[in-house]
mmJSON file of the N, C-alpha and C atoms, coordinates in Angstrom:
{"data_MODEL":{"atom_site":{
"group_PDB":["ATOM","ATOM","ATOM","ATOM","ATOM","ATOM","ATOM","ATOM","ATOM","ATOM","ATOM","ATOM","ATOM","ATOM","ATOM","ATOM","ATOM","ATOM","ATOM","ATOM","ATOM","ATOM","ATOM","ATOM","ATOM","ATOM","ATOM","ATOM","ATOM","ATOM","ATOM","ATOM","ATOM","ATOM","ATOM","ATOM","ATOM","ATOM","ATOM","ATOM","ATOM","ATOM","ATOM","ATOM","ATOM","ATOM","ATOM","ATOM","ATOM","ATOM","ATOM","ATOM","ATOM","ATOM","ATOM","ATOM","ATOM","ATOM","ATOM","ATOM","ATOM","ATOM","ATOM","ATOM","ATOM","ATOM","ATOM","ATOM","ATOM","ATOM","ATOM","ATOM","ATOM","ATOM","ATOM","ATOM","ATOM","ATOM","ATOM","ATOM","ATOM","ATOM","ATOM","ATOM","ATOM","ATOM","ATOM","ATOM","ATOM","ATOM","ATOM","ATOM","ATOM","ATOM","ATOM","ATOM","ATOM","ATOM","ATOM","ATOM","ATOM","ATOM","ATOM","ATOM","ATOM","ATOM","ATOM","ATOM","ATOM","ATOM","ATOM","ATOM","ATOM","ATOM","ATOM","ATOM","ATOM","ATOM","ATOM","ATOM","ATOM","ATOM","ATOM","ATOM","ATOM","ATOM","ATOM","ATOM","ATOM","ATOM","ATOM","ATOM","ATOM","ATOM","ATOM","ATOM","ATOM","ATOM","ATOM","ATOM","ATOM","ATOM","ATOM","ATOM","ATOM","ATOM","ATOM","ATOM","ATOM","ATOM","ATOM","ATOM","ATOM","ATOM","ATOM","ATOM","ATOM","ATOM","ATOM","ATOM","ATOM","ATOM","ATOM","ATOM","ATOM","ATOM","ATOM","ATOM","ATOM","ATOM","ATOM","ATOM","ATOM","ATOM","ATOM","ATOM","ATOM","ATOM","ATOM","ATOM","ATOM","ATOM","ATOM","ATOM","ATOM","ATOM","ATOM","ATOM","ATOM"],
"id":[1,2,3,4,5,6,7,8,9,10,11,12,13,14,15,16,17,18,19,20,21,22,23,24,25,26,27,28,29,30,31,32,33,34,35,36,37,38,39,40,41,42,43,44,45,46,47,48,49,50,51,52,53,54,55,56,57,58,59,60,61,62,63,64,65,66,67,68,69,70,71,72,73,74,75,76,77,78,79,80,81,82,83,84,85,86,87,88,89,90,91,92,93,94,95,96,97,98,99,100,101,102,103,104,105,106,107,108,109,110,111,112,113,114,115,116,117,118,119,120,121,122,123,124,125,126,127,128,129,130,131,132,133,134,135,136,137,138,139,140,141,142,143,144,145,146,147,148,149,150,151,152,153,154,155,156,157,158,159,160,161,162,163,164,165,166,167,168,169,170,171,172,173,174,175,176,177,178,179,180,181,182,183,184,185,186,187,188,189],
"type_symbol":["N","C","C","N","C","C","N","C","C","N","C","C","N","C","C","N","C","C","N","C","C","N","C","C","N","C","C","N","C","C","N","C","C","N","C","C","N","C","C","N","C","C","N","C","C","N","C","C","N","C","C","N","C","C","N","C","C","N","C","C","N","C","C","N","C","C","N","C","C","N","C","C","N","C","C","N","C","C","N","C","C","N","C","C","N","C","C","N","C","C","N","C","C","N","C","C","N","C","C","N","C","C","N","C","C","N","C","C","N","C","C","N","C","C","N","C","C","N","C","C","N","C","C","N","C","C","N","C","C","N","C","C","N","C","C","N","C","C","N","C","C","N","C","C","N","C","C","N","C","C","N","C","C","N","C","C","N","C","C","N","C","C","N","C","C","N","C","C","N","C","C","N","C","C","N","C","C","N","C","C","N","C","C","N","C","C","N","C","C"],
"label_atom_id":["N","CA","C","N","CA","C","N","CA","C","N","CA","C","N","CA","C","N","CA","C","N","CA","C","N","CA","C","N","CA","C","N","CA","C","N","CA","C","N","CA","C","N","CA","C","N","CA","C","N","CA","C","N","CA","C","N","CA","C","N","CA","C","N","CA","C","N","CA","C","N","CA","C","N","CA","C","N","CA","C","N","CA","C","N","CA","C","N","CA","C","N","CA","C","N","CA","C","N","CA","C","N","CA","C","N","CA","C","N","CA","C","N","CA","C","N","CA","C","N","CA","C","N","CA","C","N","CA","C","N","CA","C","N","CA","C","N","CA","C","N","CA","C","N","CA","C","N","CA","C","N","CA","C","N","CA","C","N","CA","C","N","CA","C","N","CA","C","N","CA","C","N","CA","C","N","CA","C","N","CA","C","N","CA","C","N","CA","C","N","CA","C","N","CA","C","N","CA","C","N","CA","C","N","CA","C","N","CA","C","N","CA","C","N","CA","C","N","CA","C"],
"label_alt_id":[null,null,null,null,null,null,null,null,null,null,null,null,null,null,null,null,null,null,null,null,null,null,null,null,null,null,null,null,null,null,null,null,null,null,null,null,null,null,null,null,null,null,null,null,null,null,null,null,null,null,null,null,null,null,null,null,null,null,null,null,null,null,null,null,null,null,null,null,null,null,null,null,null,null,null,null,null,null,null,null,null,null,null,null,null,null,null,null,null,null,null,null,null,null,null,null,null,null,null,null,null,null,null,null,null,null,null,null,null,null,null,null,null,null,null,null,null,null,null,null,null,null,null,null,null,null,null,null,null,null,null,null,null,null,null,null,null,null,null,null,null,null,null,null,null,null,null,null,null,null,null,null,null,null,null,null,null,null,null,null,null,null,null,null,null,null,null,null,null,null,null,null,null,null,null,null,null,null,null,null,null,null,null,null,null,null,null,null,null],
"label_comp_id":["MET","MET","MET","VAL","VAL","VAL","GLU","GLU","GLU","ASN","ASN","ASN","GLN","GLN","GLN","VAL","VAL","VAL","TYR","TYR","TYR","CYS","CYS","CYS","ILE","ILE","ILE","ASP","ASP","ASP","ILE","ILE","ILE","LEU","LEU","LEU","THR","THR","THR","GLN","GLN","GLN","VAL","VAL","VAL","SER","SER","SER","ALA","ALA","ALA","VAL","VAL","VAL","ASN","ASN","ASN","ALA","ALA","ALA","ALA","ALA","ALA","LEU","LEU","LEU","THR","THR","THR","SER","SER","SER","PHE","PHE","PHE","GLY","GLY","GLY","LYS","LYS","LYS","GLU","GLU","GLU","LEU","LEU","LEU","LEU","LEU","LEU","ALA","ALA","ALA","GLU","GLU","GLU","HIS","HIS","HIS","ILE","ILE","ILE","LYS","LYS","LYS","THR","THR","THR","CYS","CYS","CYS","VAL","VAL","VAL","VAL","VAL","VAL","ASN","ASN","ASN","ASP","ASP","ASP","ILE","ILE","ILE","LYS","LYS","LYS","GLU","GLU","GLU","GLY","GLY","GLY","ASN","ASN","ASN","GLN","GLN","GLN","GLU","GLU","GLU","LYS","LYS","LYS","VAL","VAL","VAL","ASP","ASP","ASP","GLU","GLU","GLU","LEU","LEU","LEU","VAL","VAL","VAL","ASP","ASP","ASP","THR","THR","THR","LEU","LEU","LEU","LEU","LEU","LEU","THR","THR","THR","LYS","LYS","LYS","LEU","LEU","LEU","MET","MET","MET","LYS","LYS","LYS"],
"label_asym_id":["A","A","A","A","A","A","A","A","A","A","A","A","A","A","A","A","A","A","A","A","A","A","A","A","A","A","A","A","A","A","A","A","A","A","A","A","A","A","A","A","A","A","A","A","A","A","A","A","A","A","A","A","A","A","A","A","A","A","A","A","A","A","A","A","A","A","A","A","A","A","A","A","A","A","A","A","A","A","A","A","A","A","A","A","A","A","A","A","A","A","A","A","A","A","A","A","A","A","A","A","A","A","A","A","A","A","A","A","A","A","A","A","A","A","A","A","A","A","A","A","A","A","A","A","A","A","A","A","A","A","A","A","A","A","A","A","A","A","A","A","A","A","A","A","A","A","A","A","A","A","A","A","A","A","A","A","A","A","A","A","A","A","A","A","A","A","A","A","A","A","A","A","A","A","A","A","A","A","A","A","A","A","A","A","A","A","A","A","A"],
"label_entity_id":["1","1","1","1","1","1","1","1","1","1","1","1","1","1","1","1","1","1","1","1","1","1","1","1","1","1","1","1","1","1","1","1","1","1","1","1","1","1","1","1","1","1","1","1","1","1","1","1","1","1","1","1","1","1","1","1","1","1","1","1","1","1","1","1","1","1","1","1","1","1","1","1","1","1","1","1","1","1","1","1","1","1","1","1","1","1","1","1","1","1","1","1","1","1","1","1","1","1","1","1","1","1","1","1","1","1","1","1","1","1","1","1","1","1","1","1","1","1","1","1","1","1","1","1","1","1","1","1","1","1","1","1","1","1","1","1","1","1","1","1","1","1","1","1","1","1","1","1","1","1","1","1","1","1","1","1","1","1","1","1","1","1","1","1","1","1","1","1","1","1","1","1","1","1","1","1","1","1","1","1","1","1","1","1","1","1","1","1","1"],
"label_seq_id":[1,1,1,2,2,2,3,3,3,4,4,4,5,5,5,6,6,6,7,7,7,8,8,8,9,9,9,10,10,10,11,11,11,12,12,12,13,13,13,14,14,14,15,15,15,16,16,16,17,17,17,18,18,18,19,19,19,20,20,20,21,21,21,22,22,22,23,23,23,24,24,24,25,25,25,26,26,26,27,27,27,28,28,28,29,29,29,30,30,30,31,31,31,32,32,32,33,33,33,34,34,34,35,35,35,36,36,36,37,37,37,38,38,38,39,39,39,40,40,40,41,41,41,42,42,42,43,43,43,44,44,44,45,45,45,46,46,46,47,47,47,48,48,48,49,49,49,50,50,50,51,51,51,52,52,52,53,53,53,54,54,54,55,55,55,56,56,56,57,57,57,58,58,58,59,59,59,60,60,60,61,61,61,62,62,62,63,63,63],
"pdbx_PDB_ins_code":[null,null,null,null,null,null,null,null,null,null,null,null,null,null,null,null,null,null,null,null,null,null,null,null,null,null,null,null,null,null,null,null,null,null,null,null,null,null,null,null,null,null,null,null,null,null,null,null,null,null,null,null,null,null,null,null,null,null,null,null,null,null,null,null,null,null,null,null,null,null,null,null,null,null,null,null,null,null,null,null,null,null,null,null,null,null,null,null,null,null,null,null,null,null,null,null,null,null,null,null,null,null,null,null,null,null,null,null,null,null,null,null,null,null,null,null,null,null,null,null,null,null,null,null,null,null,null,null,null,null,null,null,null,null,null,null,null,null,null,null,null,null,null,null,null,null,null,null,null,null,null,null,null,null,null,null,null,null,null,null,null,null,null,null,null,null,null,null,null,null,null,null,null,null,null,null,null,null,null,null,null,null,null,null,null,null,null,null,null],
"Cartn_x":[12.265,13.168,14.621,14.893,16.255,16.62,15.686,15.946,16.16,15.507,15.655,16.818,17.613,18.802,18.5,17.393,17.048,18.058,18.356,19.316,18.91,19.884,19.626,18.873,19.221,18.554,17.074,16.759,15.357,14.594,15.235,14.609,14.404,15.419,15.297,14.189,14.034,12.954,11.596,11.463,10.213,9.948,10.989,10.84,10.374,10.944,10.546,9.085,8.659,7.267,6.307,6.68,5.843,5.759,6.885,6.89,5.992,6.069,5.24,3.758,3.426,2.033,1.528,2.327,1.925,1.779,2.674,2.577,1.297,0.988,-0.229,-1.465,-1.488,-2.601,-2.733,-1.61,-1.615,-2.196,-1.867,-2.398,-3.915,-4.384,-5.826,-6.546,-5.973,-6.563,-6.599,-5.527,-5.478,-6.541,-6.666,-7.667,-9.072,-9.374,-10.694,-10.938,-9.908,-10.026,-10.383,-9.708,-9.98,-11.4,-11.781,-13.094,-14.252,-14.004,-15.095,-14.948,-14.05,-13.909,-13.657,-12.684,-12.305,-13.425,-13.958,-15.032,-16.254,-16.634,-17.796,-17.58,-16.403,-16.133,-16.128,-15.598,-15.612,-17.06,-17.893,-19.303,-19.998,-19.568,-20.156,-19.507,-18.562,-17.909,-16.75,-16.312,-15.215,-13.913,-13.059,-11.793,-10.667,-10.933,-9.877,-9.324,-10.166,-9.684,-8.696,-8.899,-7.96,-6.61,-6.621,-5.376,-4.706,-5.511,-4.978,-4.347,-5.023,-4.501,-3.189,-3.159,-1.935,-0.79,-1.07,-0.041,0.463,-0.459,-0.077,0.755,0.333,1.095,2.507,2.624,3.927,4.845,4.296,5.162,5.359,4.419,4.525,4.682,4.032,4.028,5.065,5.512,6.464,7.82,8.414,9.7,10.831],
"Cartn_y":[15.154,15.991,15.656,14.364,13.952,14.468,14.3,14.761,16.266,16.985,18.442,18.88,17.921,18.158,18.961,18.589,19.21,18.731,19.568,19.268,17.979,17.11,15.766,15.808,16.713,16.8,17.133,17.97,18.296,17.069,16.265,15.029,14.066,13.906,13.019,13.483,14.772,15.316,14.941,15.039,14.659,13.163,12.36,10.908,10.583,11.236,11.023,11.406,12.502,12.945,11.953,11.443,10.449,9.171,8.721,7.522,7.709,8.86,9.129,9.126,9.714,9.744,8.341,7.532,6.157,5.326,5.525,4.809,5.188,6.458,6.928,6.354,6.376,5.81,4.314,3.612,2.178,1.848,2.649,2.438,2.619,3.654,3.909,2.787,2.345,1.267,-0.029,-0.333,-1.528,-1.476,-0.336,-0.185,-0.394,0.201,0.03,-1.409,-2.056,-3.459,-4.325,-4.097,-4.873,-4.604,-3.318,-2.938,-3.412,-3.599,-3.979,-5.418,-5.657,-6.975,-8.087,-7.881,-8.933,-9.159,-8.091,-8.225,-8.903,-8.492,-9.104,-10.595,-10.967,-12.385,-13.189,-12.617,-13.31,-13.525,-12.496,-12.613,-13.717,-13.916,-14.946,-16.313,-16.387,-17.648,-17.992,-17.042,-17.261,-16.749,-17.66,-17.297,-17.091,-17.36,-17.25,-15.837,-14.826,-13.44,-13.14,-13.738,-13.546,-14.142,-15.349,-15.983,-15.152,-14.655,-13.823,-12.553,-11.925,-10.709,-10.981,-12.041,-12.386,-12.651,-13.402,-13.681,-12.394,-11.519,-10.245,-9.408,-9.327,-8.542,-9.083,-10.392,-10.993,-11.028,-11.226,-11.391,-10.124,-9.191,-8.018,-6.7,-6.603,-5.309,-5.19,-6.301,-6.261,-6.832,-6.199,-6.678,-6.118],
"Cartn_z":[-15.133,-14.366,-14.698,-14.838,-15.171,-16.555,-17.5,-18.864,-18.919,-18.0,-17.957,-17.08,-16.626,-15.814,-14.541,-13.895,-12.615,-11.575,-10.633,-9.564,-8.847,-8.643,-8.089,-6.762,-5.889,-4.589,-4.774,-5.731,-6.007,-6.506,-7.321,-7.81,-6.648,-5.808,-4.653,-3.717,-3.55,-2.727,-3.311,-4.632,-5.291,-5.169,-5.311,-5.166,-3.753,-2.77,-1.384,-1.173,-1.752,-1.616,-2.268,-3.422,-4.11,-3.287,-2.761,-1.912,-0.69,-0.058,1.117,0.742,-0.396,-0.842,-1.138,-1.8,-2.107,-0.84,0.113,1.381,2.11,2.139,2.79,2.109,0.788,0.033,0.302,0.329,0.591,1.961,2.952,4.303,4.312,3.658,3.591,2.848,1.755,0.971,1.772,2.469,3.303,4.39,5.048,6.101,5.55,4.412,3.809,3.375,2.87,2.459,3.664,4.784,5.986,6.48,6.519,7.042,6.168,4.887,3.984,3.506,2.605,1.969,2.984,3.844,4.788,5.802,6.364,7.351,6.732,5.537,4.879,4.643,4.205,3.958,5.26,6.325,7.612,8.068,7.915,8.293,7.504,6.253,5.402,5.614,6.542,6.844,5.93,5.138,4.197,4.816,5.231,5.854,4.835,3.569,2.558,2.45,2.631,2.557,3.675,4.834,5.934,5.558,5.019,4.582,3.489,2.56,1.482,2.046,3.012,3.63,4.358,5.142,5.878,4.902,3.846,2.841,2.201,1.847,1.221,2.174,3.427,4.413,4.577,4.695,4.965,3.764,2.579,1.411,0.588,0.682,-0.182,0.562,1.707,2.394,3.487,4.017,5.128,4.702,3.747,3.234,4.05],
"occupancy":[1.0,1.0,1.0,1.0,1.0,1.0,1.0,1.0,1.0,1.0,1.0,1.0,1.0,1.0,1.0,1.0,1.0,1.0,1.0,1.0,1.0,1.0,1.0,1.0,1.0,1.0,1.0,1.0,1.0,1.0,1.0,1.0,1.0,1.0,1.0,1.0,1.0,1.0,1.0,1.0,1.0,1.0,1.0,1.0,1.0,1.0,1.0,1.0,1.0,1.0,1.0,1.0,1.0,1.0,1.0,1.0,1.0,1.0,1.0,1.0,1.0,1.0,1.0,1.0,1.0,1.0,1.0,1.0,1.0,1.0,1.0,1.0,1.0,1.0,1.0,1.0,1.0,1.0,1.0,1.0,1.0,1.0,1.0,1.0,1.0,1.0,1.0,1.0,1.0,1.0,1.0,1.0,1.0,1.0,1.0,1.0,1.0,1.0,1.0,1.0,1.0,1.0,1.0,1.0,1.0,1.0,1.0,1.0,1.0,1.0,1.0,1.0,1.0,1.0,1.0,1.0,1.0,1.0,1.0,1.0,1.0,1.0,1.0,1.0,1.0,1.0,1.0,1.0,1.0,1.0,1.0,1.0,1.0,1.0,1.0,1.0,1.0,1.0,1.0,1.0,1.0,1.0,1.0,1.0,1.0,1.0,1.0,1.0,1.0,1.0,1.0,1.0,1.0,1.0,1.0,1.0,1.0,1.0,1.0,1.0,1.0,1.0,1.0,1.0,1.0,1.0,1.0,1.0,1.0,1.0,1.0,1.0,1.0,1.0,1.0,1.0,1.0,1.0,1.0,1.0,1.0,1.0,1.0,1.0,1.0,1.0,1.0,1.0,1.0],
"B_iso_or_equiv":[0.0,0.0,0.0,0.0,0.0,0.0,0.0,0.0,0.0,0.0,0.0,0.0,0.0,0.0,0.0,0.0,0.0,0.0,0.0,0.0,0.0,0.0,0.0,0.0,0.0,0.0,0.0,0.0,0.0,0.0,0.0,0.0,0.0,0.0,0.0,0.0,0.0,0.0,0.0,0.0,0.0,0.0,0.0,0.0,0.0,0.0,0.0,0.0,0.0,0.0,0.0,0.0,0.0,0.0,0.0,0.0,0.0,0.0,0.0,0.0,0.0,0.0,0.0,0.0,0.0,0.0,0.0,0.0,0.0,0.0,0.0,0.0,0.0,0.0,0.0,0.0,0.0,0.0,0.0,0.0,0.0,0.0,0.0,0.0,0.0,0.0,0.0,0.0,0.0,0.0,0.0,0.0,0.0,0.0,0.0,0.0,0.0,0.0,0.0,0.0,0.0,0.0,0.0,0.0,0.0,0.0,0.0,0.0,0.0,0.0,0.0,0.0,0.0,0.0,0.0,0.0,0.0,0.0,0.0,0.0,0.0,0.0,0.0,0.0,0.0,0.0,0.0,0.0,0.0,0.0,0.0,0.0,0.0,0.0,0.0,0.0,0.0,0.0,0.0,0.0,0.0,0.0,0.0,0.0,0.0,0.0,0.0,0.0,0.0,0.0,0.0,0.0,0.0,0.0,0.0,0.0,0.0,0.0,0.0,0.0,0.0,0.0,0.0,0.0,0.0,0.0,0.0,0.0,0.0,0.0,0.0,0.0,0.0,0.0,0.0,0.0,0.0,0.0,0.0,0.0,0.0,0.0,0.0,0.0,0.0,0.0,0.0,0.0,0.0],
"pdbx_formal_charge":[null,null,null,null,null,null,null,null,null,null,null,null,null,null,null,null,null,null,null,null,null,null,null,null,null,null,null,null,null,null,null,null,null,null,null,null,null,null,null,null,null,null,null,null,null,null,null,null,null,null,null,null,null,null,null,null,null,null,null,null,null,null,null,null,null,null,null,null,null,null,null,null,null,null,null,null,null,null,null,null,null,null,null,null,null,null,null,null,null,null,null,null,null,null,null,null,null,null,null,null,null,null,null,null,null,null,null,null,null,null,null,null,null,null,null,null,null,null,null,null,null,null,null,null,null,null,null,null,null,null,null,null,null,null,null,null,null,null,null,null,null,null,null,null,null,null,null,null,null,null,null,null,null,null,null,null,null,null,null,null,null,null,null,null,null,null,null,null,null,null,null,null,null,null,null,null,null,null,null,null,null,null,null,null,null,null,null,null,null],
"auth_seq_id":[1,1,1,2,2,2,3,3,3,4,4,4,5,5,5,6,6,6,7,7,7,8,8,8,9,9,9,10,10,10,11,11,11,12,12,12,13,13,13,14,14,14,15,15,15,16,16,16,17,17,17,18,18,18,19,19,19,20,20,20,21,21,21,22,22,22,23,23,23,24,24,24,25,25,25,26,26,26,27,27,27,28,28,28,29,29,29,30,30,30,31,31,31,32,32,32,33,33,33,34,34,34,35,35,35,36,36,36,37,37,37,38,38,38,39,39,39,40,40,40,41,41,41,42,42,42,43,43,43,44,44,44,45,45,45,46,46,46,47,47,47,48,48,48,49,49,49,50,50,50,51,51,51,52,52,52,53,53,53,54,54,54,55,55,55,56,56,56,57,57,57,58,58,58,59,59,59,60,60,60,61,61,61,62,62,62,63,63,63],
"auth_comp_id":["MET","MET","MET","VAL","VAL","VAL","GLU","GLU","GLU","ASN","ASN","ASN","GLN","GLN","GLN","VAL","VAL","VAL","TYR","TYR","TYR","CYS","CYS","CYS","ILE","ILE","ILE","ASP","ASP","ASP","ILE","ILE","ILE","LEU","LEU","LEU","THR","THR","THR","GLN","GLN","GLN","VAL","VAL","VAL","SER","SER","SER","ALA","ALA","ALA","VAL","VAL","VAL","ASN","ASN","ASN","ALA","ALA","ALA","ALA","ALA","ALA","LEU","LEU","LEU","THR","THR","THR","SER","SER","SER","PHE","PHE","PHE","GLY","GLY","GLY","LYS","LYS","LYS","GLU","GLU","GLU","LEU","LEU","LEU","LEU","LEU","LEU","ALA","ALA","ALA","GLU","GLU","GLU","HIS","HIS","HIS","ILE","ILE","ILE","LYS","LYS","LYS","THR","THR","THR","CYS","CYS","CYS","VAL","VAL","VAL","VAL","VAL","VAL","ASN","ASN","ASN","ASP","ASP","ASP","ILE","ILE","ILE","LYS","LYS","LYS","GLU","GLU","GLU","GLY","GLY","GLY","ASN","ASN","ASN","GLN","GLN","GLN","GLU","GLU","GLU","LYS","LYS","LYS","VAL","VAL","VAL","ASP","ASP","ASP","GLU","GLU","GLU","LEU","LEU","LEU","VAL","VAL","VAL","ASP","ASP","ASP","THR","THR","THR","LEU","LEU","LEU","LEU","LEU","LEU","THR","THR","THR","LYS","LYS","LYS","LEU","LEU","LEU","MET","MET","MET","LYS","LYS","LYS"],
"auth_asym_id":["A","A","A","A","A","A","A","A","A","A","A","A","A","A","A","A","A","A","A","A","A","A","A","A","A","A","A","A","A","A","A","A","A","A","A","A","A","A","A","A","A","A","A","A","A","A","A","A","A","A","A","A","A","A","A","A","A","A","A","A","A","A","A","A","A","A","A","A","A","A","A","A","A","A","A","A","A","A","A","A","A","A","A","A","A","A","A","A","A","A","A","A","A","A","A","A","A","A","A","A","A","A","A","A","A","A","A","A","A","A","A","A","A","A","A","A","A","A","A","A","A","A","A","A","A","A","A","A","A","A","A","A","A","A","A","A","A","A","A","A","A","A","A","A","A","A","A","A","A","A","A","A","A","A","A","A","A","A","A","A","A","A","A","A","A","A","A","A","A","A","A","A","A","A","A","A","A","A","A","A","A","A","A","A","A","A","A","A","A"],
"auth_atom_id":["N","CA","C","N","CA","C","N","CA","C","N","CA","C","N","CA","C","N","CA","C","N","CA","C","N","CA","C","N","CA","C","N","CA","C","N","CA","C","N","CA","C","N","CA","C","N","CA","C","N","CA","C","N","CA","C","N","CA","C","N","CA","C","N","CA","C","N","CA","C","N","CA","C","N","CA","C","N","CA","C","N","CA","C","N","CA","C","N","CA","C","N","CA","C","N","CA","C","N","CA","C","N","CA","C","N","CA","C","N","CA","C","N","CA","C","N","CA","C","N","CA","C","N","CA","C","N","CA","C","N","CA","C","N","CA","C","N","CA","C","N","CA","C","N","CA","C","N","CA","C","N","CA","C","N","CA","C","N","CA","C","N","CA","C","N","CA","C","N","CA","C","N","CA","C","N","CA","C","N","CA","C","N","CA","C","N","CA","C","N","CA","C","N","CA","C","N","CA","C","N","CA","C","N","CA","C","N","CA","C","N","CA","C","N","CA","C","N","CA","C"],
"pdbx_PDB_model_num":[1,1,1,1,1,1,1,1,1,1,1,1,1,1,1,1,1,1,1,1,1,1,1,1,1,1,1,1,1,1,1,1,1,1,1,1,1,1,1,1,1,1,1,1,1,1,1,1,1,1,1,1,1,1,1,1,1,1,1,1,1,1,1,1,1,1,1,1,1,1,1,1,1,1,1,1,1,1,1,1,1,1,1,1,1,1,1,1,1,1,1,1,1,1,1,1,1,1,1,1,1,1,1,1,1,1,1,1,1,1,1,1,1,1,1,1,1,1,1,1,1,1,1,1,1,1,1,1,1,1,1,1,1,1,1,1,1,1,1,1,1,1,1,1,1,1,1,1,1,1,1,1,1,1,1,1,1,1,1,1,1,1,1,1,1,1,1,1,1,1,1,1,1,1,1,1,1,1,1,1,1,1,1,1,1,1,1,1,1]
}}}
């Protein structure tokens, strides 16, 4: 779009839409990860996934 000299506001609108889509996908992926991977590991007595999840939430997702 930049190379084609599209109007800046139109590009910003597209960037916003992409960000919203990625955020929505990330939320769904996180929910599924908790419901499957984390729950299964807790049932098996493995708490490492919980620590990994907390670390990921605090250091990568909650900036």
